[in-house]
N, C-alpha and C positions, 0 to 999 in steps of 0.2 A: 331332102331328109324329110320324112314323114313325123307328123308333130303324134303325142301319146294321145288315145282315144280313151276317154273318160268312160265311166260306167260300165254296162255289162252285166254278165255273169261273172266276174270273179272280183270280189273285194267290196263290192256294191253294194251288198246286202248282209243283212246278219246273220250270222250262220247259226246263232241260237234263239230258238222263239222266247225263250225266257228273258234273255237279256233285251231283245225288242219289247215284249209286255213291259218290261219295267221301266225301259227309255218311253215307253208312251204314258206310261202312268205318272210319271214326273211331268210329262208335257199337260197333263190336265189336273195337277195339282191345284187346288185350291185353300189358301190357309181359311182357317177358322175365324171368328170375328176377332177373338183373344188374341192370335197369334197376327192377325192383321195390324193391331193398335200395338202390341209391342214390335212389330217391324218399324210401323211408322215413328212409335218413338224413338226409336233407335237412330233410323234416317235424321229424323230432323233434329236430334241431338247431334250429330255428326255434320251438321251445318253451321252449328253457334265454332 
């Protein structure tokens, strides 16, 4: 019995360019300084 082959042209690519661009946009997101401090404050509070 042969194993399943992953990849290729079926289901391995995003069919909608808009979805792909949105995903890439999320990967390159950098929070503002204010957002960074809010995130850090929330994180540090969760440790207590």
